[in-house]
N, C-alpha and C positions, 0 to 999 in steps of 0.2 A: 966255167966265167963268165962266158956269153948268157949265160941263162940267169945267172945273178945279178948281172947289168941288165938286162931286159925286165925282169922284175922291181929292179930298182925304179928304171922308169915307167913301169907300169901304174906303180905307186906315186910317182907324181903328175900322171894323168889325171885331171878333175872327174869324177865320176858323178852319176845323178845323186843329189843330196837325199838321204835317206829322212825321213821325218819321223819324228817321236813323241810322242804323245807326251803330255805329263800329268800324272793322275793327280797331280794338289790344282787346288782350283785358284784362278789367275784373282789378284785382289784386284784387277784394274777390268774384269770379269763385267759388258753391257749387258744388264738382263734382258734387253731386247733384242740383242744376237742371236738368241734361239730362236725369235718371229721374223729374224731374216734367212735364218738358213745358214748365218755361218757358226763355225764349231768354238763351243766354249777353251777348247784346247791350242793353244800356243804350238808352233812350229818352230825347228832349229832354224829354218833359213830366215824366220821375223828376227828382225834386229830386237836381243834384248832392254827391255823397258827398266831403268831403275829407279825402285821407288826406296826415296828416304823415309826415316819415322816421323817427318810433318809430313807426309805429301800423306801419308797410309794415315795418319788421323786426320787432316783434312779431309779427306774421302770417307772417314769411319763416321764424321759427323755429319756430312752431306747425305750418305745412307741412311742416319738415325734420324735427321730429320726427316726425310724424305718418306719415312716409315712410321713416322710419329706427328705429321700434322696433316688428320686428316679434316677435312673441312666442315665445320658443325654450323648449322647455321639457328642460332637460337631465338626463341619465341620469348612473347612478353611472359614474365615472371609471372602472370597473375594467371597465365594457360592450367589448365588440371593435369596436374602431373612435372610442370615447366622446372618446380624447384626439386622433386625428386632426380628428376635429370642430372639437373646442372650439380645437385651434392655426387652422385655418383660418376661424376664426370670429373670434379674437384678432386674425389678422392683418390684417383689412379694418377692424375696428374701432378699432385701435390703432395708425397706422405706426411709431410711434414705440415701440411694444412688440414692433411685426415685426422691429425690429432687434436687438431682442434675440434674438428667435427665432430668427431664422438663426445667431445664434452659440452655441448651446447645443443639445444633444442634446434629445428630448422626454422629459419627466418620466416614468419609470415608479413603480407602485404596490402592492408584494407584497403579498399574501396575508396577513393576518394568521389569529386563532386565535378567541378570540370575545373578545366586548367586555368584557367583565369580567374576562377575563386581559391585555388593551391597559389600560385602566384601571388596575389595579395595578402592571402594570409603569412608567405614568407617574410613580405618587405615587413608587415606589423609586428614581426615576432621579432625583426634584426637588432641585434644587442640589447635584448631582453630578457629576464629569469621568465622561466615558464608560469608562477603564477601572473606574474606582470602584466606577460604577453596575452595569456586568456582573456584577463581584464579590460584590456582592451580590445580586443579581439572581438569578445561579446557584444561591448557598445558597438561598435563598427556594426556588428551582423544588424544589430537593433536599430540604426541608424538607416541602414540599408531598406528595412522593412523585413528582414530574415536572408539566410542564405541564395534564395531565388532571387530576391533583389540585387545580387553583388552581381553586377554587369557592366558593362565600357559605359555605358550610360549615364548609370545612378552614380556611378566614382567619379565621374567628371564633374558634374552637376554640384557636389558637396564641395564648400567653399574650403581654404585654409582653415579661417575661423570654429566653421562645425565642426572639421576634424581637430583641430587646436585642442577644441571644448569635451572633447573624448580620451586626450589624451595622445594623438599623434601630433607629434611634431611637423614644423612646416616641412623638413628635409623630407621624410618619409610623406608627406603629403604631396610633394612635388614628384617622388617616386611614383606614387600611385595613378599620377593624375599623366603622367609619361607612360607609363603603361597601358591607361584607359584610350589613347592618343593614338596608341600605335595598335590599337585593335580596331578603331574607326576606321582610321586610314586602312584599312587593310593589310596593313603589316605583317600582324600576326591576329589569330584566330585560334579557335578552339583544336577544329580539324584539323588546322594545317599544322599546331603543333602535334597533332598526335600522331601525324604520317610523317613529318619529316624524320629523316635519318639522324644520329646521335650528334654527328659533326656538323650539320647544318642548322639543326636546333642549337646547339650550343652559342653558334655563331649572333644567329637571332637572339636569343634572350640576354644574352650579355652585350646587347647594344641599349638595351631597356636601363635606365638611370638606376642605378639602384641594389641591380642584379648580377651580380659577381660570377666567378668560374665555382665557388662551392654552394652557393643558392643553386645556381643550376644543377649542378650535382645530384645536389638532397634532391631537388623535382623532380628528376629523371629516374631516379631512385624510387622514390615512396610517393611518387603520385603516379609517374608512367607506367611503374614495376619496368623499367629498361632493364635489360640483361646482361648487360659488357659496359657497368659506368664504373669510373676507378679515379674518383675524388684525389688525385693528387697533390691536394692543396691542402687535407685534412691532417691535424697533426695527431690523430687518433690510429689513422691508417698508417703515417709513416710511421711514428711510434710500433705498430701492429707488426709492420714488416722487419724493422728495427728488432724487434724480440724472438721475431719468429724465426728469422734467419740469425740470428745470433751476430750481428752488425757493429762494430767496434761504433761507427758513428750513425748519427738520424741522418737514413737516406733523402739526397733534396729530391725537391720535386720530379727535377727534369731524368732522374735516376728508377724514377717510380714505375716507369711503360717497362722499361725494361726488367727489370726484378720480377715484377708482376705478369708476365707475357703469356708464361704456364696457364692462367688462371682464366686465360681465352677462349671460349666467349663469355662466359660466366664469372665476370670481375664484382659483379653487385653481390652477388652470393658471397665471393669470398671475403669481400669490405666486411659485411655482417656479422661473417665471422672475427672478423681480428677487430672489431669495434667491443664484440665480446669478449674475446680475450684480453682486449685494455683494461674494460672492465673489472674483469676479474684480478688484472695486478693491483688494481684501486686506483687507476686511473679514469676519471669522466669522461663522459663521451656523449656528444650531443645525438646519438643516431636513434635514442629513444626516444627522444622529444620527438625529434623528426617525424619519426615511425609514428605517432600520435597525434600527428598533425600540427606539430611547431616545426621552427625553421630557427633553431637558437645558435646563435656562430658557435664556428668552432673553436678545439680549443685553445689554436693560435692567438683568436679573437678574446678568449676567456683570459688569458694569458696577459693580454694587453691591457684590457680593461683593469685588473690585479695592479697591471704595473701604474696606470694613470694613480687610482688610490691609492698605491705607495708614494705616488709622488710628494705629496705634502708631507709625509712621513721624509723623504729622502732631503727634503728643501730645508726643513728644523736644522737638521745640523749643520748646514751650508751657511744657513742665514745665524747658527750660532757662531760660527767660525769669523763671517764678516764683523759680525756684533761685539765678538774678543776682539777680532784686530783694529774698529774704532774703538773701543775702551781703551786699549795699547795709545792708542794715537793720540786720543785727550788725555791721558794720563803723564804722559812724555811731554809733548808739548805745555801741558798745566807747569811740571815741574821746570820747564823750560822758563816759561813766563814766571813763575815766583824767582829763580832764578833772580834772571834779567831783573824783575821786579826791585827783588832785594839789592843788587848792585845797581839801580839806579837812585835809589833811596840810600844809600849808603856813600855815595858819591854829593847826594844832593847836602847831607850832612855834614859833609866835610867842606 
């Protein structure tokens, strides 16, 4: 009896806790813990950590991002082997885009002259068909004394009347003069444009009258050969993303950066393949003309032009309806007038 009570008392006396090592890996294991000399196994004396499904999912996402985000510094696409490097990277980053890469030849980027010449060309080709733009550009080059003569001093010296004689509108003449003045005052220069980062360059160039975000993106891709440019306002790129990822709606420009994040830092090359993808589906793209040296309006501007062309046709039915209403108004009032005239005539006879 005494021995049994003693055993019960001994069982209630706390003894030193036994440390039990778990063989299963800890989902919250810190990979840096081994470098700090701590064990990767949990002890029973440690308070257990409850991990739900949501926490596990978030942890897995953070771990995946930590593994998949190597810092890559892209070079100009005109550098030897950089296009091939971009293609290899995009293949691994996006299997859907890899299928497009297999279908189309690799992009090529021709050498341009000077940034100032490329920007003047961009302004001259705005809202024009390729043939008309080429004709005006050729006359402009002749007026300047050749491509080497297209410098800010020469452009400023050209009067609006001279530019109008070769087909340049007064509005475009003011755009050319504004660009040349910003060069002369030192706000812009060819060397500054070449050495500026993408964000600063975008800010500076959009300060020029007549140069918008789309023109800047085209200039950065096809003239400066910047590797990580995504023309979020280009309708062809947006349609390409919609078809590539089978989206129900056309993505908004504000959604494009998030959808195409995996293509960094080679979004320019990915955009090239999206243009080819859209063209293969029968939708015209402005990228081919831009690559050839022109700066045609994007698809959304082309659609706006088509809408302007259709406006007279849309007004005709409206005018017809108005004319029909006017005719009915005249007929009704004429009937009333005749009826009143008859009443008056009868009254006079009586």
